[in-house]
Every structure is written in structure tokens, then in C-alpha cells.
C-alpha positions in Angstrom: 0.0 -0.4 0.0 1.0 3.0 -0.9 0.3 5.1 2.4 2.6 3.0 4.3 6.2 3.6 1.3 5.7 6.9 1.0 4.2 10.7 2.6 3.4 13.8 1.6 5.6 16.8 1.9 5.3 20.8 1.1 8.0 23.1 1.4 7.4 26.7 2.3 9.6 29.4 1.6 9.0 32.9 2.9 11.2 36.1 2.0 10.5 39.3 3.1 9.7 41.9 -0.9 12.7 43.3 -2.7 10.0 46.0 -4.5 7.2 47.9 -3.7 4.6 49.6 -5.5 4.7 53.5 -5.1 1.4 55.4 -6.0 3.0 58.7 -5.7 5.1 58.9 -7.6 3.3 56.9 -10.3 1.3 59.4 -9.9 3.2 62.5 -11.0 5.4 60.6 -14.2 2.2 60.6 -15.6 0.6 63.4 -14.8 4.6 64.5 -15.9 4.0 62.5 -18.9 0.3 63.7 -19.8 -1.0 60.2 -19.5 -4.4 60.9 -18.1 -5.4 56.8 -17.2 -3.4 53.3 -16.2 -2.2 52.2 -19.8 1.8 53.8 -18.9 1.3 51.0 -15.7 2.5 52.2 -12.5 6.5 52.8 -10.8 8.3 50.1 -8.5 10.7 51.4 -6.9 13.0 49.0 -5.2 13.7 48.5 -1.3 16.5 46.8 -1.4 19.5 46.6 -2.7 20.0 42.7 -4.8 23.0 42.1 -3.7 21.6 42.2 0.5 19.4 39.7 -0.2 21.4 37.3 -3.0 22.8 34.5 -0.3 19.3 34.6 1.1 17.4 34.5 -2.1 19.7 31.3 -3.4 19.9 29.6 -0.4 16.4 28.9 -0.7 16.4 28.6 -4.3 18.9 25.7 -3.6 16.6 24.2 -1.0 13.3 24.0 -3.6 14.9 22.2 -5.8 16.1 19.9 -3.7 13.2 19.5 -2.9 11.6 19.3 -6.1 14.2 17.3 -7.3 13.7 14.4 -4.4 9.8 14.3 -4.6 7.6 13.6 -7.2 4.2 16.3 -8.3 0.9 14.6 -6.5 -2.2 16.0 -7.1 -2.6 19.6 -8.1 -1.5 21.1 -4.2 1.5 22.1 -2.7 2.2 18.9 -1.6 4.4 16.8 -3.8 5.2 12.7 -2.7 8.5 11.6 -0.8 9.1 7.9 -0.5 10.1 7.0 2.7 13.5 5.6 1.1 14.4 9.1 0.9 12.9 10.5 3.7 16.4 10.0 6.5 18.4 12.1 3.5 15.4 14.3 2.5 14.9 16.0 6.0 18.8 15.8 7.0 19.4 18.0 4.0 16.5 20.7 4.8 17.5 21.0 7.7 21.1 22.1 6.7 19.0 24.6 4.4 17.0 26.1 6.9 20.0 26.8 8.8 22.3 28.0 6.0 18.9 30.7 5.3 18.4 31.6 9.1 21.9 32.1 9.2 21.9 34.3 6.2 18.3 36.1 7.5 20.4 36.9 10.8 23.6 38.5 8.3 20.7 40.7 7.0 18.6 42.0 10.7 22.4 42.7 11.5 23.2 45.1 8.7 19.6 46.6 8.8 20.5 49.7 10.1 23.0 50.3 7.8 20.9 49.2 4.8 18.2 51.6 6.0 20.8 54.8 5.5 21.4 53.4 2.5 17.9 53.0 0.8 17.4 57.0 2.2 20.4 57.7 0.3 19.8 56.3 -2.8 15.8 56.4 -3.1 15.9 60.2 -1.5 12.7 62.1 -1.6 10.8 58.3 -2.4 12.2 56.9 0.5 9.3 56.0 3.0 10.4 54.2 6.4 6.7 53.3 6.8 8.2 49.9 3.9 10.5 48.7 5.6 9.4 46.4 9.2 11.6 47.8 12.2 15.2 45.8 12.9 13.7 43.4 16.1 10.2 42.7 13.4 12.5 41.8 10.6 13.4 37.7 10.9 9.4 37.2 11.0 8.8 38.2 7.4 11.2 35.2 6.7 9.4 31.0 7.0 11.1 28.1 6.2 8.4 25.3 6.8 8.6 21.5 6.2 4.7 20.2 6.5 4.2 16.6 6.9 0.7 14.6 5.9 0.0 11.2 5.3 -1.8 10.1 2.2 -5.2 10.1 2.0 -6.9 6.6 2.1 -10.4 5.7 1.4 -11.1 4.0 4.9 -10.4 7.5 6.6 -14.3 8.6 5.9 -16.0 7.7 9.1 -18.8 9.8 8.1 -22.3 9.4 9.0 -23.9 9.5 6.0 -25.4 6.8 3.7 -23.7 3.6 1.9 -24.3 5.0 -2.1 -22.7 8.0 -1.2 -19.8 6.5 1.0 -18.7 4.7 -1.3 -18.8 7.4 -4.2 -16.7 9.5 -2.1 -14.5 6.3 -1.8 -14.3 5.5 -5.2 -13.9 10.1 -6.7 -10.8 9.2 -3.7 -9.7 5.9 -4.9 -9.3 7.3 -8.9 -7.6 10.8 -7.7 -4.9 8.7 -6.0 -4.6 6.7 -9.0 -4.7 9.8 -11.4 -2.0 11.5 -9.0 0.2 8.0 -9.1 0.5 7.9 -13.1 1.2 12.1 -13.0 4.1 11.1 -10.6 5.6 8.3 -12.5 4.9 10.0 -15.5 6.9 13.0 -14.4 9.8 10.5 -14.0 10.4 9.6 -17.5 10.0 13.0 -18.3 12.6 13.7 -15.9 14.7 10.9 -17.2 14.1 11.7 -20.7 15.4 15.5 -20.7 18.7 14.2 -19.4 19.3 11.4 -21.8 18.0 14.1 -24.8 20.6 16.7 -23.4 23.2 14.4 -23.6 22.4 13.0 -26.7 22.0 16.5 -28.5 24.7 17.9 -27.0 27.4 14.6 -28.3 26.0 15.2 -31.9 27.3 17.8 -32.9 30.4 18.3 -34.5 32.3 20.4 -31.8 30.4 20.1 -28.2 31.2 21.3 -25.1 31.1 19.1 -22.6 30.8 19.6 -19.4 31.0 17.7 -16.1 27.3 17.8 -15.2 26.6 16.0 -18.3 27.3 12.6 -16.9 27.0 13.6 -13.2 23.4 14.6 -13.6 22.5 11.1 -15.2 24.2 9.2 -12.9 23.0 10.7 -9.7 19.4 10.6 -11.4 19.6 7.0 -12.5 20.6 6.5 -8.5 17.4 8.5 -7.1 14.8 6.8 -9.7 15.1 3.5 -7.8 13.5 5.0 -4.7 11.3 7.5 -6.4 9.9 4.6 -8.4 6.7 4.2 -6.1 4.7 2.3 -8.5 7.3 -0.9 -9.1 7.3 0.6 -12.7 10.2 -2.3 -14.4 10.6 -0.7 -17.8 11.3 2.6 -15.7 13.6 -0.3 -14.1 15.4 -1.6 -16.9 15.8 1.7 -18.3 17.8 3.2 -16.0 20.1 0.0 -16.1 20.5 0.8 -19.9 21.5 4.2 -19.6 23.8 3.0 -16.3 25.4 0.8 -18.5 25.7 2.7 -21.6 26.1 6.2 -20.6 28.0 6.5 -17.3 31.2 4.1 -18.3 32.6 7.3 -19.9 34.2 10.5 -18.2 33.4 13.4 -19.2 37.5 13.6 -20.4 37.1 10.5 -22.8 34.1 12.2 -24.1 36.3 15.4 -25.1 39.5 13.8 -25.8 38.6 10.6 -28.2 36.1 11.4 -30.6 35.1 7.4 -31.0 33.7 7.1 -27.5 31.7 10.5 -27.9 29.9 8.7 -30.9 29.5 6.0 -29.5 27.7 7.2 -26.9 25.5 9.5 -28.5 24.5 6.9 -31.0 24.0 4.7 -27.7 21.9 7.9 -25.6 19.6 9.2 -28.9 19.0 5.3 -29.5 17.7 4.8 -25.5 16.3 8.6 -26.3 14.2 6.8 -29.3 13.1 3.6 -26.9 11.8 6.4 -23.8 9.6 8.0 -26.7 7.9 5.0 -27.8 7.1 3.9 -23.6 6.0 7.5 -22.8 4.3 7.9 -26.3 2.2 4.3 -24.7 2.1 5.4 -21.1 
């Protein structure tokens, strides 16, 4: 049962906005230009320098990317499915991201008086202290939350309703779960196809730029997919084995220096891509 081998997880990260609409300045600009309606848009002022929040922004983006990489989509809400085999690895890494995130936030809090002084100097007359939180409140504008919840099951329905209605509710939930599972597995095939297609396309070039990630991205993914293969799809398992045995046996250096090796791997990648096209078309 899937509910015993996976959970649902969401990652919610909140940050202080970088810019804000300035209605007064917009009105003055429209008046100066002779604009009588809002078709010219509006003026937004940057409250902070991008350099001040870049460390926070980057850590948040890395955390979101890792969250998506280690999970598969599940339905249409913010929760994604995380197999139980990956929970310990996932939570440990996300905890590292959270510590790093708030370390950068603490740095921002310490520099806040200086940042406000600089903002006042740069923005001049459009500077408004009300646009900025107090130093003591700044940290509350940043959030980094991981939430888990179990996968719903039809036996969770304990409502006192007529049997026919209860059965319809269970059937609706089960259909939704089946659709979610199908969509999740489809996302894995597309994820795998993407890295193989990139390799096939890149190596087919007469003078390709070959970076380390061309190989490592595939190696990392074929190691991860067995744990993400929540429906135990044998075709996906077989495809990962083929990719590992044919596309992950040579280093980026060998692909660069040996044209014969590059040509063979390019052909193998193209052949595997064609096989995946057929399978994904059926799926």
C-alpha cells in the first residue's frame, strides 16, 4: 500500500519583498507625461539592493530545487510525494538549508540599520520608512517550513452518511489517487528523458561543449530513480539500467578527448531516447 511507503511533504519559504508599488510617484510620472489613465503601468521602487538579499535568495532556490528533485508531484496542491526510503536523507539536507537560510537572515538583521541608511540615500525623496519593518520584526518576515501529512486513504472516511454516498466518496478518492500516481510516474519518465535528450543532442554536435554535469546529472538521477519509482515500474528500472550501463561508463574527459567514444555514446543516447519516446507515447 502506497500510504505505508511514502508521505506527502510541502516546503514553504517566505521572504521580504524586494520592491513595492509607489502610487504617489506613479501619479507624478503620469501627470508629467500627460497620461490620463493607467495604460502606462505603474512605478515600482526597489526597497533593497539585490546584493543584500542574494545569499538568502540563493539558499531558498537551492532548497526548492532539492525539494522538487527528491519528490514527485502529487495532485494539484502544494504537497509532493516523498518515498519513505528518502525521508531521512531529505530531512537532513533540508535542515541544512534551513540553518543556512536563517544564518543569512541573521546577517541581514545585523546590517539592517546600515541598509536603511543606504536606502534613504539612494531613494531620496521617495524613501518611506513605513515601507520597511523594524529591525526587531525583520526576521518574522522570513519563513522556512516543512510540513508532512499522510496520503489519504478511503478508509479515512468515517462520516455518518448513506452507504451509496460513502462509496461514491471512496471511489472518487481512489480515482484521484490513481491519477496522481500516473502523473507522478509520468514526471519521472520525463525527468529521465530530459537528461538523456540533453546528452544525445549535445554529443551529436561536431564540436560540443562537454561539462561534467552532462554525465553527473544522469548518474545522480539513475541512482535516485529506484527510490522514486513508487509503482515499481519494471520498464523504468530496465531503462535506468540501460542508461547506467551505456551512458555512465565514460568520464567527461574521455568524451572530450576520444571522438570514437563520443560518437558511440551519442548513438547510444539517441537510441535510448527513441526507446523512451515509444514507451512514453504508450504511457
